[in-house]
C-alpha positions in Angstrom: -0.7 -0.2 -0.2 2.5 2.7 -1.1 -0.5 5.2 -2.6 -3.9 6.9 -1.5 -5.4 5.0 -4.1 -4.7 1.6 -2.2 -5.1 2.9 0.9 -8.8 4.0 -0.4 -9.3 0.7 -2.1 -8.3 -1.2 1.8 -11.2 0.8 3.9 -13.6 0.8 1.2 -13.2 -3.1 1.6 -14.1 -2.8 5.4 -17.0 -4.5 7.1 -19.0 -2.2 8.9 -17.2 -3.0 12.6 -13.8 -2.1 10.8 -15.0 1.1 9.6 -16.3 1.8 13.1 -12.7 0.9 14.6 -11.0 3.0 11.8 -12.8 5.6 11.9 -12.4 5.5 16.4 -8.8 5.6 14.8 -8.5 8.2 12.6 -9.9 10.9 15.2 -7.8 10.4 17.8 -5.0 10.3 15.4 -6.5 13.7 13.9 -6.8 15.0 17.7 -2.9 14.6 18.7 -1.7 16.0 15.4 -4.2 19.3 16.7 -2.9 18.6 19.5 1.3 19.1 18.3 -0.2 22.1 16.5 -1.6 24.0 17.6 1.6 23.2 21.0 3.9 24.3 18.1 1.9 27.2 16.9 1.8 28.8 21.4 5.2 28.2 21.2 6.1 29.9 18.2 3.9 33.2 19.5 1.6 32.6 16.8 -1.3 32.5 19.1 -0.3 35.7 21.3 -1.8 37.8 19.1 -5.1 36.5 19.4 -5.1 36.1 23.0 -3.7 39.9 24.0 -7.0 40.5 21.7 -9.1 38.6 24.2 -6.7 39.9 27.1 -7.6 43.0 25.9 -11.2 43.1 25.1 -11.7 41.4 28.8 -10.3 44.8 30.3 -12.5 46.6 27.7 -15.5 44.9 29.0 -16.4 43.2 26.3 -16.4 39.4 27.6 -19.5 37.5 29.7 -19.3 34.9 32.5 -20.2 32.0 31.4 
């Protein structure tokens, strides 16, 4: 299985139970990757502008308590 087309063919042959297991694996894998990217972006300062804006909005009373 060296290509996307090969992988797609195998996935199409999965039983419903196997497909559910695959979906759960895929969602978990995507969550781990998202967390890694978020942490890398935060460490690189890519979120600083958003944090500063949120802090400013809070100080200026533009936030609502949950």
